[in-house]
N, CA and C atoms of all chains as a GROMACS GRO file, in nm:
protein
  609
    1MET      N    1   0.064  -0.091  -0.003
    1MET     CA    2   0.009  -0.016  -0.018
    1MET      C    3   0.087   0.130   0.027
    2GLY      N    4   0.194   0.104  -0.014
    2GLY     CA    5   0.275   0.192  -0.010
    2GLY      C    6   0.333   0.281  -0.116
    3CYS      N    7   0.353   0.181  -0.170
    3CYS     CA    8   0.415   0.256  -0.302
    3CYS      C    9   0.412   0.354  -0.391
    4VAL      N   10   0.436   0.410  -0.456
    4VAL     CA   11   0.411   0.505  -0.514
    4VAL      C   12   0.393   0.410  -0.673
    5PRO      N   13   0.281   0.447  -0.852
    5PRO     CA   14   0.217   0.538  -0.766
    5PRO      C   15   0.063   0.481  -0.741
    6LYS      N   16   0.030   0.483  -0.700
    6LYS     CA   17  -0.100   0.449  -0.589
    6LYS      C   18  -0.218   0.342  -0.725
    7SER      N   19  -0.199   0.246  -0.708
    7SER     CA   20  -0.310   0.132  -0.809
    7SER      C   21  -0.459   0.239  -0.791
    8LYS      N   22  -0.572   0.175  -0.940
    8LYS     CA   23  -0.690   0.228  -0.888
    8LYS      C   24  -0.730   0.170  -0.744
    9ALA      N   25  -0.728   0.093  -0.672
    9ALA     CA   26  -0.818   0.006  -0.624
    9ALA      C   27  -0.746   0.045  -0.486
   10GLU      N   28  -0.620   0.104  -0.482
   10GLU     CA   29  -0.589   0.138  -0.375
   10GLU      C   30  -0.641   0.275  -0.269
   11LYS      N   31  -0.598   0.404  -0.452
   11LYS     CA   32  -0.712   0.478  -0.440
   11LYS      C   33  -0.841   0.541  -0.448
   12GLN      N   34  -0.943   0.391  -0.467
   12GLN     CA   35  -1.073   0.350  -0.432
   12GLN      C   36  -1.091   0.347  -0.282
   13TYR      N   37  -1.002   0.282  -0.251
   13TYR     CA   38  -0.980   0.267  -0.098
   13TYR      C   39  -0.959   0.336  -0.007
   14MET      N   40  -0.846   0.402  -0.086
   14MET     CA   41  -0.867   0.561   0.073
   14MET      C   42  -0.958   0.642   0.094
   15LYS      N   43  -1.018   0.635  -0.033
   15LYS     CA   44  -1.120   0.679  -0.069
   15LYS      C   45  -1.246   0.689   0.031
   16ARG      N   46  -1.268   0.542   0.015
   16ARG     CA   47  -1.349   0.517   0.051
   16ARG      C   48  -1.358   0.459   0.218
   17MET      N   49  -1.271   0.446   0.213
   17MET     CA   50  -1.198   0.474   0.364
   17MET      C   51  -1.207   0.624   0.425
   18LEU      N   52  -1.159   0.723   0.325
   18LEU     CA   53  -1.199   0.818   0.416
   18LEU      C   54  -1.362   0.874   0.447
   19VAL      N   55  -1.387   0.849   0.352
   19VAL     CA   56  -1.544   0.863   0.361
   19VAL      C   57  -1.587   0.796   0.454
   20THR      N   58  -1.562   0.681   0.461
   20THR     CA   59  -1.612   0.605   0.595
   20THR      C   60  -1.607   0.611   0.750
   21MET      N   61  -1.467   0.672   0.791
   21MET     CA   62  -1.392   0.729   0.867
   21MET      C   63  -1.488   0.850   0.927
   22SER      N   64  -1.489   0.931   0.793
   22SER     CA   65  -1.583   1.064   0.907
   22SER      C   66  -1.716   1.012   0.888
   23VAL      N   67  -1.823   0.991   0.824
   23VAL     CA   68  -1.956   0.929   0.911
   23VAL      C   69  -1.924   0.820   1.006
   24TYR      N   70  -1.767   0.705   1.020
   24TYR     CA   71  -1.775   0.707   1.102
   24TYR      C   72  -1.789   0.736   1.274
   25LEU      N   73  -1.714   0.860   1.274
   25LEU     CA   74  -1.673   1.025   1.377
   25LEU      C   75  -1.809   1.112   1.412
   26VAL      N   76  -1.872   1.111   1.292
   26VAL     CA   77  -1.978   1.242   1.310
   26VAL      C   78  -2.056   1.078   1.393
   27LEU      N   79  -2.086   1.005   1.361
   27LEU     CA   80  -2.195   0.865   1.424
   27LEU      C   81  -2.178   0.860   1.570
   28VAL      N   82  -2.017   0.797   1.624
   28VAL     CA   83  -2.020   0.816   1.743
   28VAL      C   84  -2.034   0.929   1.789
   29PHE      N   85  -1.971   1.065   1.756
   29PHE     CA   86  -2.047   1.248   1.863
   29PHE      C   87  -2.148   1.248   1.870
   30GLY      N   88  -2.199   1.198   1.808
   30GLY     CA   89  -2.394   1.206   1.821
   30GLY      C   90  -2.493   1.067   1.913
   31ALA      N   91  -2.424   0.991   1.894
   31ALA     CA   92  -2.434   0.813   1.924
   31ALA      C   93  -2.409   0.888   2.118
   32THR      N   94  -2.305   0.958   2.100
   32THR     CA   95  -2.225   1.052   2.233
   32THR      C   96  -2.321   1.121   2.308
   33TRP      N   97  -2.306   1.191   2.246
   33TRP     CA   98  -2.369   1.290   2.252
   33TRP      C   99  -2.496   1.261   2.272
   34ALA      N  100  -2.571   1.194   2.233
   34ALA     CA  101  -2.725   1.178   2.225
   34ALA      C  102  -2.729   1.117   2.371
   35VAL      N  103  -2.683   1.030   2.428
   35VAL     CA  104  -2.621   0.970   2.527
   35VAL      C  105  -2.577   1.018   2.632
   36ARG      N  106  -2.509   1.110   2.646
   36ARG     CA  107  -2.510   1.184   2.733
   36ARG      C  108  -2.567   1.297   2.786
   37HIS      N  109  -2.625   1.356   2.679
   37HIS     CA  110  -2.680   1.527   2.718
   37HIS      C  111  -2.797   1.491   2.656
   38ALA      N  112  -2.865   1.457   2.567
   38ALA     CA  113  -3.013   1.438   2.551
   38ALA      C  114  -3.075   1.279   2.675
   39HIS      N  115  -2.994   1.234   2.677
   39HIS     CA  116  -3.046   1.138   2.807
   39HIS      C  117  -3.150   1.069   2.750
   40VAL      N  118  -3.096   1.007   2.592
   40VAL     CA  119  -3.199   0.876   2.591
   40VAL      C  120  -3.187   0.807   2.629
   41LYS      N  121  -3.272   0.709   2.643
   41LYS     CA  122  -3.348   0.521   2.712
   41LYS      C  123  -3.442   0.510   2.556
   42GLY      N  124  -3.496   0.400   2.658
   42GLY     CA  125  -3.549   0.334   2.547
   42GLY      C  126  -3.487   0.189   2.412
   43TRP      N  127  -3.573   0.177   2.375
   43TRP     CA  128  -3.482   0.155   2.187
   43TRP      C  129  -3.369   0.238   2.138
   44LEU      N  130  -3.449   0.406   2.154
   44LEU     CA  131  -3.314   0.467   2.112
   44LEU      C  132  -3.198   0.472   2.202
   45LEU      N  133  -3.147   0.450   2.269
   45LEU     CA  134  -3.020   0.436   2.332
   45LEU      C  135  -3.024   0.246   2.301
   46VAL      N  136  -3.078   0.164   2.246
   46VAL     CA  137  -3.069   0.073   2.131
   46VAL      C  138  -2.927   0.107   2.048
   47VAL      N  139  -3.075   0.214   1.975
   47VAL     CA  140  -3.033   0.254   1.814
   47VAL      C  141  -2.912   0.359   1.857
   48CYS      N  142  -2.845   0.404   1.980
   48CYS     CA  143  -2.693   0.446   1.954
   48CYS      C  144  -2.621   0.424   1.987
   49ALA      N  145  -2.588   0.306   2.038
   49ALA     CA  146  -2.541   0.155   2.086
   49ALA      C  147  -2.601   0.149   1.883
   50VAL      N  148  -2.599   0.125   1.839
   50VAL     CA  149  -2.542   0.002   1.733
   50VAL      C  150  -2.524   0.135   1.564
   51VAL      N  151  -2.560   0.233   1.609
   51VAL     CA  152  -2.594   0.349   1.449
   51VAL      C  153  -2.401   0.337   1.435
   52PRO      N  154  -2.281   0.382   1.544
   52PRO     CA  155  -2.213   0.374   1.485
   52PRO      C  156  -2.117   0.229   1.482
   53SER      N  157  -2.149   0.123   1.528
   53SER     CA  158  -2.120   0.013   1.409
   53SER      C  159  -2.146  -0.006   1.316
   54LEU      N  160  -2.254   0.048   1.282
   54LEU     CA  161  -2.270   0.040   1.095
   54LEU      C  162  -2.141   0.107   1.063
   55ALA      N  163  -2.066   0.178   1.070
   55ALA     CA  164  -1.961   0.216   1.010
   55ALA      C  165  -1.880   0.161   1.024
   56ILE      N  166  -1.895   0.080   1.147
   56ILE     CA  167  -1.697   0.025   1.115
   56ILE      C  168  -1.757  -0.194   1.019
   57PHE      N  169  -1.883  -0.196   1.001
   57PHE     CA  170  -1.955  -0.257   0.923
   57PHE      C  171  -1.899  -0.244   0.795
   58ARG      N  172  -1.909  -0.113   0.745
   58ARG     CA  173  -1.836  -0.048   0.591
   58ARG      C  174  -1.741  -0.054   0.603
   59LEU      N  175  -1.695  -0.035   0.716
   59LEU     CA  176  -1.541  -0.020   0.702
   59LEU      C  177  -1.488  -0.158   0.662
   60LEU      N  178  -1.490  -0.298   0.718
   60LEU     CA  179  -1.472  -0.404   0.724
   60LEU      C  180  -1.489  -0.428   0.505
   61GLN      N  181  -1.600  -0.421   0.480
   61GLN     CA  182  -1.660  -0.390   0.361
   61GLN      C  183  -1.547  -0.386   0.276
   62VAL      N  184  -1.544  -0.192   0.355
   62VAL     CA  185  -1.414  -0.111   0.224
   62VAL      C  186  -1.273  -0.231   0.181
   63VAL      N  187  -1.223  -0.292   0.336
   63VAL     CA  188  -1.131  -0.411   0.372
   63VAL      C  189  -1.140  -0.484   0.189
   64GLY      N  190  -1.210  -0.518   0.167
   64GLY     CA  191  -1.307  -0.658   0.138
   64GLY      C  192  -1.326  -0.624  -0.008
   65LEU      N  193  -1.358  -0.491  -0.045
   65LEU     CA  194  -1.328  -0.450  -0.146
   65LEU      C  195  -1.265  -0.427  -0.224
   66TYR      N  196  -1.138  -0.419  -0.192
   66TYR     CA  197  -1.049  -0.335  -0.222
   66TYR      C  198  -0.962  -0.471  -0.277
   67LEU      N  199  -0.924  -0.584  -0.166
   67LEU     CA  200  -0.934  -0.679  -0.165
   67LEU      C  201  -0.991  -0.762  -0.263
   68LYS      N  202  -1.059  -0.717  -0.278
   68LYS     CA  203  -1.140  -0.820  -0.481
   68LYS      C  204  -1.094  -0.655  -0.613
   69GLU      N  205  -1.074  -0.595  -0.522
   69GLU     CA  206  -1.063  -0.455  -0.693
   69GLU      C  207  -0.911  -0.481  -0.672
   70GLU      N  208  -0.830  -0.566  -0.606
   70GLU     CA  209  -0.672  -0.550  -0.555
   70GLU      C  210  -0.711  -0.576  -0.716
   71THR      N  211  -0.545  -0.554  -0.767
   71THR     CA  212  -0.520  -0.695  -0.930
   71THR      C  213  -0.378  -0.724  -0.964
   72ASP      N  214  -0.289  -0.571  -0.835
   72ASP     CA  215  -0.145  -0.670  -0.755
   72ASP      C  216  -0.203  -0.725  -0.709
   73GLU      N  217  -0.180  -0.844  -0.752
   73GLU     CA  218  -0.105  -0.994  -0.687
   73GLU      C  219  -0.043  -0.963  -0.535
   74PHE      N  220   0.130  -0.920  -0.554
   74PHE     CA  221   0.207  -0.860  -0.477
   74PHE      C  222   0.093  -0.783  -0.368
   75VAL      N  223   0.063  -0.655  -0.398
   75VAL     CA  224   0.042  -0.591  -0.302
   75VAL      C  225  -0.113  -0.643  -0.255
   76ARG      N  226  -0.185  -0.682  -0.300
   76ARG     CA  227  -0.271  -0.812  -0.250
   76ARG      C  228  -0.283  -0.834  -0.140
   77GLN      N  229  -0.153  -0.944  -0.189
   77GLN     CA  230  -0.105  -1.062  -0.084
   77GLN      C  231  -0.010  -0.922   0.084
   78GLN      N  232   0.035  -0.862   0.064
   78GLN     CA  233   0.092  -0.753   0.159
   78GLN      C  234  -0.006  -0.758   0.286
   79MET      N  235  -0.137  -0.630   0.243
   79MET     CA  236  -0.214  -0.654   0.305
   79MET      C  237  -0.292  -0.750   0.354
   80VAL      N  238  -0.329  -0.940   0.293
   80VAL     CA  239  -0.382  -0.989   0.378
   80VAL      C  240  -0.277  -1.033   0.423
   81ASN      N  241  -0.149  -1.001   0.457
   81ASN     CA  242  -0.034  -1.070   0.528
   81ASN      C  243  -0.136  -0.962   0.671
   82ALA      N  244  -0.149  -0.810   0.626
   82ALA     CA  245  -0.103  -0.743   0.706
   82ALA      C  246  -0.288  -0.766   0.780
   83ILE      N  247  -0.354  -0.850   0.781
   83ILE     CA  248  -0.526  -0.877   0.838
   83ILE      C  249  -0.454  -0.971   0.917
   84LEU      N  250  -0.416  -1.031   0.772
   84LEU     CA  251  -0.360  -1.249   0.918
   84LEU      C  252  -0.319  -1.142   1.107
   85TRP      N  253  -0.175  -1.038   1.072
   85TRP     CA  254  -0.140  -1.015   1.168
   85TRP      C  255  -0.251  -0.960   1.255
   86GLY      N  256  -0.309  -0.809   1.153
   86GLY     CA  257  -0.433  -0.804   1.322
   86GLY      C  258  -0.574  -0.858   1.363
   87THR      N  259  -0.557  -1.052   1.365
   87THR     CA  260  -0.659  -1.141   1.332
   87THR      C  261  -0.592  -1.196   1.419
   88ALA      N  262  -0.411  -1.212   1.399
   88ALA     CA  263  -0.344  -1.336   1.468
   88ALA      C  264  -0.357  -1.223   1.658
   89ALA      N  265  -0.343  -1.092   1.686
   89ALA     CA  266  -0.307  -1.042   1.726
   89ALA      C  267  -0.421  -1.022   1.828
   90VAL      N  268  -0.551  -0.982   1.805
   90VAL     CA  269  -0.683  -1.031   1.826
   90VAL      C  270  -0.669  -1.119   1.861
   91LEU      N  271  -0.686  -1.218   1.863
   91LEU     CA  272  -0.670  -1.377   1.837
   91LEU      C  273  -0.656  -1.402   1.965
   92GLY      N  274  -0.511  -1.344   2.014
   92GLY     CA  275  -0.390  -1.428   2.072
   92GLY      C  276  -0.468  -1.303   2.290
   93LEU      N  277  -0.471  -1.199   2.191
   93LEU     CA  278  -0.503  -1.134   2.307
   93LEU      C  279  -0.616  -1.149   2.371
   94SER      N  280  -0.796  -1.190   2.349
   94SER     CA  281  -0.865  -1.200   2.346
   94SER      C  282  -0.870  -1.304   2.434
   95ALA      N  283  -0.798  -1.488   2.387
   95ALA     CA  284  -0.788  -1.596   2.417
   95ALA      C  285  -0.657  -1.541   2.581
   96PHE      N  286  -0.493  -1.499   2.603
   96PHE     CA  287  -0.500  -1.436   2.738
   96PHE      C  288  -0.569  -1.359   2.831
   97THR      N  289  -0.706  -1.293   2.782
   97THR     CA  290  -0.727  -1.150   2.847
   97THR      C  291  -0.853  -1.266   2.832
   98ASP      N  292  -0.926  -1.382   2.783
   98ASP     CA  293  -1.010  -1.490   2.901
   98ASP      C  294  -1.014  -1.527   2.914
   99PHE      N  295  -0.888  -1.638   2.961
   99PHE     CA  296  -0.763  -1.713   3.025
   99PHE      C  297  -0.794  -1.621   3.206
  100LEU      N  298  -0.775  -1.531   3.142
  100LEU     CA  299  -0.671  -1.439   3.303
  100LEU      C  300  -0.804  -1.455   3.335
  101ARG      N  301  -0.872  -1.380   3.290
  101ARG     CA  302  -1.079  -1.350   3.415
  101ARG      C  303  -1.213  -1.497   3.432
  102SER      N  304  -1.096  -1.545   3.350
  102SER     CA  305  -1.198  -1.728   3.400
  102SER      C  306  -1.085  -1.749   3.501
  103TYR      N  307  -0.954  -1.756   3.512
  103TYR     CA  308  -0.916  -1.818   3.617
  103TYR      C  309  -0.830  -1.727   3.729
  104THR      N  310  -0.837  -1.623   3.722
  104THR     CA  311  -0.839  -1.479   3.823
  104THR      C  312  -0.961  -1.384   3.859
  105GLY      N  313  -1.032  -1.388   3.794
  105GLY     CA  314  -1.142  -1.237   3.762
  105GLY      C  315  -1.122  -1.103   3.749
  106THR      N  316  -0.958  -1.104   3.687
  106THR     CA  317  -0.940  -0.981   3.660
  106THR      C  318  -0.851  -1.016   3.516
  107GLY      N  319  -0.857  -0.911   3.457
  107GLY     CA  320  -0.769  -0.907   3.290
  107GLY      C  321  -0.937  -0.779   3.228
  108GLU      N  322  -0.947  -0.776   3.296
  108GLU     CA  323  -1.084  -0.736   3.161
  108GLU      C  324  -1.049  -0.593   3.146
  109LEU      N  325  -1.039  -0.606   2.964
  109LEU     CA  326  -0.984  -0.466   2.889
  109LEU      C  327  -1.152  -0.335   2.896
  110PRO      N  328  -1.055  -0.263   2.879
  110PRO     CA  329  -1.225  -0.151   2.856
  110PRO      C  330  -1.244  -0.185   2.651
  111PRO      N  331  -1.315  -0.131   2.697
  111PRO     CA  332  -1.407  -0.176   2.565
  111PRO      C  333  -1.378  -0.042   2.449
  112PHE      N  334  -1.390  -0.145   2.323
  112PHE     CA  335  -1.338  -0.106   2.195
  112PHE      C  336  -1.155  -0.113   2.168
  113THR      N  337  -1.074  -0.191   2.252
  113THR     CA  338  -0.942  -0.191   2.384
  113THR      C  339  -0.898  -0.317   2.186
  114MET      N  340  -1.012  -0.386   2.159
  114MET     CA  341  -0.964  -0.517   2.096
  114MET      C  342  -0.942  -0.493   1.843
  115PHE      N  343  -1.086  -0.367   1.883
  115PHE     CA  344  -1.059  -0.337   1.791
  115PHE      C  345  -0.991  -0.206   1.712
  116VAL      N  346  -0.907  -0.176   1.855
  116VAL     CA  347  -0.807  -0.072   1.848
  116VAL      C  348  -0.683  -0.127   1.758
  117VAL      N  349  -0.681  -0.292   1.906
  117VAL     CA  350  -0.545  -0.325   1.860
  117VAL      C  351  -0.492  -0.343   1.725
  118PHE      N  352  -0.610  -0.409   1.716
  118PHE     CA  353  -0.689  -0.451   1.495
  118PHE      C  354  -0.590  -0.407   1.440
  119TRP      N  355  -0.621  -0.280   1.409
  119TRP     CA  356  -0.633  -0.159   1.360
  119TRP      C  357  -0.455  -0.089   1.372
  120MET      N  358  -0.366  -0.124   1.476
  120MET     CA  359  -0.275  -0.039   1.512
  120MET      C  360  -0.150  -0.146   1.427
  121VAL      N  361  -0.221  -0.274   1.455
  121VAL     CA  362  -0.103  -0.405   1.452
  121VAL      C  363  -0.155  -0.400   1.302
  122PHE      N  364  -0.249  -0.376   1.232
  122PHE     CA  365  -0.333  -0.466   1.082
  122PHE      C  366  -0.189  -0.265   1.037
  123ALA      N  367  -0.128  -0.203   1.082
  123ALA     CA  368  -0.084  -0.080   0.980
  123ALA      C  369   0.104  -0.116   1.054
  124LEU      N  370   0.083  -0.173   1.097
  124LEU     CA  371   0.266  -0.196   1.229
  124LEU      C  372   0.260  -0.291   1.058
  125ALA      N  373   0.216  -0.385   1.073
  125ALA     CA  374   0.230  -0.489   0.924
  125ALA      C  375   0.300  -0.465   0.856
  126GLN      N  376   0.200  -0.349   0.820
  126GLN     CA  377   0.212  -0.259   0.666
  126GLN      C  378   0.337  -0.190   0.635
  127GLY      N  379   0.347  -0.043   0.743
  127GLY     CA  380   0.432  -0.033   0.794
  127GLY      C  381   0.603  -0.105   0.720
  128ILE      N  382   0.623  -0.229   0.865
  128ILE     CA  383   0.734  -0.331   0.806
  128ILE      C  384   0.745  -0.405   0.592
  129GLN      N  385   0.592  -0.452   0.650
  129GLN     CA  386   0.625  -0.514   0.462
  129GLN      C  387   0.702  -0.366   0.360
  130SER      N  388   0.570  -0.223   0.429
  130SER     CA  389   0.664  -0.182   0.301
  130SER      C  390   0.812  -0.109   0.300
  131LEU      N  391   0.831  -0.103   0.409
  131LEU     CA  392   1.004  -0.153   0.434
  131LEU      C  393   1.044  -0.232   0.414
  132ARG      N  394   1.016  -0.355   0.410
  132ARG     CA  395   1.118  -0.488   0.397
  132ARG      C  396   1.090  -0.454   0.266
  133ASN      N  397   0.975  -0.414   0.160
  133ASN     CA  398   0.974  -0.459   0.005
  133ASN      C  399   0.951  -0.309  -0.026
  134ARG      N  400   1.083  -0.229  -0.002
  134ARG     CA  401   1.038  -0.107  -0.049
  134ARG      C  402   1.202  -0.094  -0.160
  135VAL      N  403   1.127  -0.030  -0.250
  135VAL     CA  404   1.279  -0.044  -0.404
  135VAL      C  405   1.322   0.114  -0.406
  136GLY      N  406   1.465   0.051  -0.459
  136GLY     CA  407   1.591   0.194  -0.444
  136GLY      C  408   1.540   0.215  -0.641
  137GLY      N  409   1.678   0.255  -0.622
  137GLY     CA  410   1.663   0.306  -0.740
  137GLY      C  411   1.693   0.232  -0.881
  138ASP      N  412   1.587   0.230  -1.003
  138ASP     CA  413   1.596   0.155  -1.057
  138ASP      C  414   1.684   0.143  -1.174
  139ASP      N  415   1.700   0.016  -1.227
  139ASP     CA  416   1.851   0.046  -1.369
  139ASP      C  417   1.781  -0.052  -1.460
  140MET      N  418   1.193  -2.115  -0.538
  140MET     CA  419   1.146  -2.079  -0.648
  140MET      C  420   1.245  -2.010  -0.744
  141THR      N  421   1.397  -1.966  -0.804
  141THR     CA  422   1.445  -1.888  -0.902
  141THR      C  423   1.395  -1.872  -0.962
  142ASN      N  424   1.458  -1.791  -1.031
  142ASN     CA  425   1.454  -1.708  -1.147
  142ASN      C  426   1.550  -1.555  -1.210
  143HIS      N  427   1.505  -1.582  -1.327
  143HIS     CA  428   1.574  -1.486  -1.427
  143HIS      C  429   1.552  -1.394  -1.451
  144LEU      N  430   1.443  -1.296  -1.418
  144LEU     CA  431   1.330  -1.235  -1.455
  144LEU      C  432   1.415  -1.078  -1.465
  145LYS      N  433   1.544  -1.104  -1.379
  145LYS     CA  434   1.636  -0.942  -1.380
  145LYS      C  435   1.754  -1.005  -1.457
  146ALA      N  436   1.779  -1.132  -1.521
  146ALA     CA  437   1.898  -1.089  -1.653
  146ALA      C  438   1.860  -1.076  -1.746
  147LEU      N  439   1.718  -1.166  -1.759
  147LEU     CA  440   1.628  -1.063  -1.892
  147LEU      C  441   1.597  -0.933  -1.936
  148ARG      N  442   1.516  -0.904  -1.830
  148ARG     CA  443   1.505  -0.752  -1.806
  148ARG      C  444   1.636  -0.664  -1.876
  149ALA      N  445   1.767  -0.674  -1.794
  149ALA     CA  446   1.883  -0.616  -1.807
  149ALA      C  447   1.899  -0.602  -2.022
  150GLU      N  448   1.913  -0.745  -1.998
  150GLU     CA  449   1.937  -0.813  -2.195
  150GLU      C  450   1.786  -0.672  -2.255
  151LEU      N  451   1.737  -0.702  -2.285
  151LEU     CA  452   1.640  -0.592  -2.284
  151LEU      C  453   1.653  -0.454  -2.269
  152GLY      N  454   1.743  -0.500  -2.153
  152GLY     CA  455   1.749  -0.314  -2.170
  152GLY      C  456   1.686  -0.196  -2.127
  153TRP      N  457   1.533  -0.309  -1.996
  153TRP     CA  458   1.391  -0.284  -1.943
  153TRP      C  459   1.390  -0.166  -1.813
  154SER      N  460   1.322  -0.080  -1.780
  154SER     CA  461   1.332  -0.101  -1.616
  154SER      C  462   1.205  -0.192  -1.498
  155GLN      N  463   1.274  -0.138  -1.404
  155GLN     CA  464   1.122  -0.258  -1.389
  155GLN      C  465   1.043  -0.144  -1.350
  156ALA      N  466   1.028  -0.024  -1.409
  156ALA     CA  467   0.938   0.066  -1.376
  156ALA      C  468   0.909   0.016  -1.507
  157PHE      N  469   0.896   0.011  -1.704
  157PHE     CA  470   0.893  -0.040  -1.760
  157PHE      C  471   0.809  -0.178  -1.752
  158LEU      N  472   0.863  -0.250  -1.690
  158LEU     CA  473   0.822  -0.415  -1.695
  158LEU      C  474   0.746  -0.393  -1.633
  159ALA      N  475   0.724  -0.363  -1.513
  159ALA     CA  476   0.628  -0.260  -1.368
  159ALA      C  477   0.503  -0.252  -1.482
  160GLU      N  478   0.460  -0.186  -1.587
  160GLU     CA  479   0.377  -0.046  -1.671
  160GLU      C  480   0.336  -0.196  -1.728
  161ARG      N  481   0.441  -0.289  -1.789
  161ARG     CA  482   0.401  -0.416  -1.951
  161ARG      C  483   0.290  -0.469  -1.880
  162LEU      N  484   0.347  -0.584  -1.737
  162LEU     CA  485   0.270  -0.642  -1.626
  162LEU      C  486   0.187  -0.581  -1.552
  163GLU      N  487   0.082  -0.445  -1.556
  163GLU     CA  488   0.005  -0.441  -1.553
  163GLU      C  489   0.019  -0.432  -1.366
  164VAL      N  490   0.190  -0.399  -1.312
  164VAL     CA  491   0.164  -0.442  -1.155
  164VAL      C  492   0.246  -0.377  -1.077
  165SER      N  493   0.270  -0.336  -0.959
  165SER     CA  494   0.319  -0.187  -0.933
  165SER      C  495   0.496  -0.318  -0.910
  166ARG      N  496   0.623  -0.156  -0.958
  166ARG     CA  497   0.735  -0.149  -0.938
  166ARG      C  498   0.795  -0.190  -0.823
  167GLN      N  499   0.686  -0.231  -0.696
  167GLN     CA  500   0.795  -0.307  -0.557
  167GLN      C  501   0.721  -0.490  -0.572
  168SER      N  502   0.640  -0.540  -0.698
  168SER     CA  503   0.577  -0.640  -0.742
  168SER      C  504   0.702  -0.745  -0.855
  169VAL      N  505   0.747  -0.623  -0.956
  169VAL     CA  506   0.843  -0.624  -1.002
  169VAL      C  507   0.993  -0.684  -0.887
  170ASN      N  508   1.041  -0.525  -0.829
  170ASN     CA  509   1.132  -0.635  -0.789
  170ASN      C  510   1.082  -0.713  -0.687
  171ALA      N  511   0.989  -0.792  -0.652
  171ALA     CA  512   0.942  -0.849  -0.521
  171ALA      C  513   0.970  -1.026  -0.584
  172ILE      N  514   0.957  -1.006  -0.678
  172ILE     CA  515   1.007  -1.073  -0.797
  172ILE      C  516   1.120  -1.111  -0.821
  173GLU      N  517   1.190  -1.046  -0.836
  173GLU     CA  518   1.337  -1.015  -0.911
  173GLU      C  519   1.418  -1.124  -0.809
  174THR      N  520   1.400  -1.089  -0.666
  174THR     CA  521   1.479  -1.068  -0.526
  174THR      C  522   1.427  -1.241  -0.488
  175GLY      N  523   1.356  -1.300  -0.575
  175GLY     CA  524   1.317  -1.426  -0.501
  175GLY      C  525   1.193  -1.421  -0.336
  176LYS      N  526   1.163  -1.267  -0.324
  176LYS     CA  527   1.104  -1.236  -0.199
  176LYS      C  528   0.976  -1.305  -0.228
  177TYR      N  529   0.897  -1.322  -0.389
  177TYR     CA  530   0.754  -1.301  -0.419
  177TYR      C  531   0.708  -1.462  -0.552
  178ASP      N  532   0.653  -1.522  -0.534
  178ASP     CA  533   0.691  -1.619  -0.642
  178ASP      C  534   0.566  -1.617  -0.749
  179PRO      N  535   0.539  -1.562  -0.764
  179PRO     CA  536   0.425  -1.501  -0.847
  179PRO      C  537   0.281  -1.619  -0.942
  180SER      N  538   0.199  -1.602  -0.875
  180SER     CA  539   0.105  -1.686  -0.902
  180SER      C  540   0.106  -1.757  -1.080
  181LEU      N  541   0.025  -1.825  -1.137
  181LEU     CA  542   0.083  -1.877  -1.243
  181LEU      C  543   0.061  -1.782  -1.363
  182PRO      N  544  -0.106  -1.744  -1.347
  182PRO     CA  545  -0.146  -1.613  -1.412
  182PRO      C  546  -0.060  -1.571  -1.520
  183LEU      N  547   0.028  -1.488  -1.380
  183LEU     CA  548   0.118  -1.412  -1.351
  183LEU      C  549   0.228  -1.414  -1.458
  184ALA      N  550   0.345  -1.551  -1.397
  184ALA     CA  551   0.393  -1.659  -1.436
  184ALA      C  552   0.387  -1.659  -1.568
  185PHE      N  553   0.265  -1.722  -1.649
  185PHE     CA  554   0.213  -1.693  -1.791
  185PHE      C  555   0.302  -1.546  -1.829
  186LYS      N  556   0.183  -1.474  -1.806
  186LYS     CA  557   0.252  -1.303  -1.848
  186LYS      C  558   0.402  -1.299  -1.878
  187ILE      N  559   0.403  -1.325  -1.804
  187ILE     CA  560   0.568  -1.255  -1.772
  187ILE      C  561   0.598  -1.355  -1.963
  188ALA      N  562   0.648  -1.443  -1.916
  188ALA     CA  563   0.693  -1.554  -1.989
  188ALA      C  564   0.634  -1.530  -2.136
  189ARG      N  565   0.540  -1.482  -2.129
  189ARG     CA  566   0.412  -1.481  -2.261
  189ARG      C  567   0.509  -1.289  -2.337
  190LEU      N  568   0.543  -1.176  -2.230
  190LEU     CA  569   0.580  -1.063  -2.266
  190LEU      C  570   0.744  -1.118  -2.231
  191PHE      N  571   0.849  -1.207  -2.280
  191PHE     CA  572   0.966  -1.242  -2.318
  191PHE      C  573   0.986  -1.334  -2.418
  192GLY      N  574   0.910  -1.352  -2.391
  192GLY     CA  575   0.907  -1.483  -2.579
  192GLY      C  576   0.965  -1.592  -2.523
  193ARG      N  577   0.932  -1.670  -2.393
  193ARG     CA  578   0.997  -1.790  -2.325
  193ARG      C  579   0.862  -1.855  -2.286
  194LYS      N  580   0.919  -1.989  -2.236
  194LYS     CA  581   0.872  -2.063  -2.148
  194LYS      C  582   0.862  -2.024  -2.041
  195ILE      N  583   0.785  -2.054  -1.957
  195ILE     CA  584   0.740  -2.079  -1.762
  195ILE      C  585   0.888  -2.052  -1.777
  196GLU      N  586   0.987  -2.242  -1.766
  196GLU     CA  587   1.071  -2.303  -1.675
  196GLU      C  588   1.199  -2.220  -1.738
  197GLU      N  589   1.210  -2.173  -1.812
  197GLU     CA  590   1.336  -2.120  -1.918
  197GLU      C  591   1.365  -1.963  -1.785
  198ILE      N  592   1.173  -1.915  -1.717
  198ILE     CA  593   1.212  -1.777  -1.636
  198ILE      C  594   1.234  -1.886  -1.483
  199PHE      N  595   1.137  -1.891  -1.495
  199PHE     CA  596   1.074  -1.977  -1.317
  199PHE      C  597   1.211  -2.141  -1.308
  200GLU      N  598   1.299  -2.108  -1.235
  200GLU     CA  599   1.324  -2.285  -1.213
  200GLU      C  600   1.305  -2.346  -1.050
  201ASP      N  601   1.257  -2.459  -1.031
  201ASP     CA  602   1.241  -2.474  -0.961
  201ASP      C  603   1.384  -2.517  -0.820
  202ALA      N  604   1.371  -2.432  -0.680
  202ALA     CA  605   1.527  -2.400  -0.656
  202ALA      C  606   1.578  -2.553  -0.642
  203GLU      N  607   1.460  -2.664  -0.572
  203GLU     CA  608   1.505  -2.826  -0.572
  203GLU      C  609   1.578  -2.850  -0.693
   0.00000   0.00000   0.00000
């Protein structure tokens, strides 16, 4: 994902990601405001809890669309690797904390930790791969 | 798998960027194939072979 010029699929991915993240931020702030200040209750409260996650589903769809549209198989493989790294980190961490919670009653992580961990490891894996596969001067 | 992509490219005086453009992949991909970091799929290997007018086995060799 880090090489220039970007492919058509990569440009689409960046555009969709930007739009989705913007919508996500609006939804999160909107839902938070509604819960904290408008004191919504009942089914509206459930709606406020569900709505921001819709943007997350879209985010995952955007990644899926990129994998479908990217014609450069090597670049696509790098993305898949990053997803696998993120997934491994989340599954490993959740297994560890689940065992900890089961045996000691401690180890509960704050909400959204797994989500943040996934994207951080995903970004880290992409950065490492970009460094590993950087190209020098052309001959 | 090993390959002779770099040598074949040099014979024709092509740059990685030019080859990447002809193959419709990134230069990063060409570099990864040349340095043995990545083995291309069969369709891409065929595309490379067609481009150089060679058989696949003349470009790619089993390392064993």
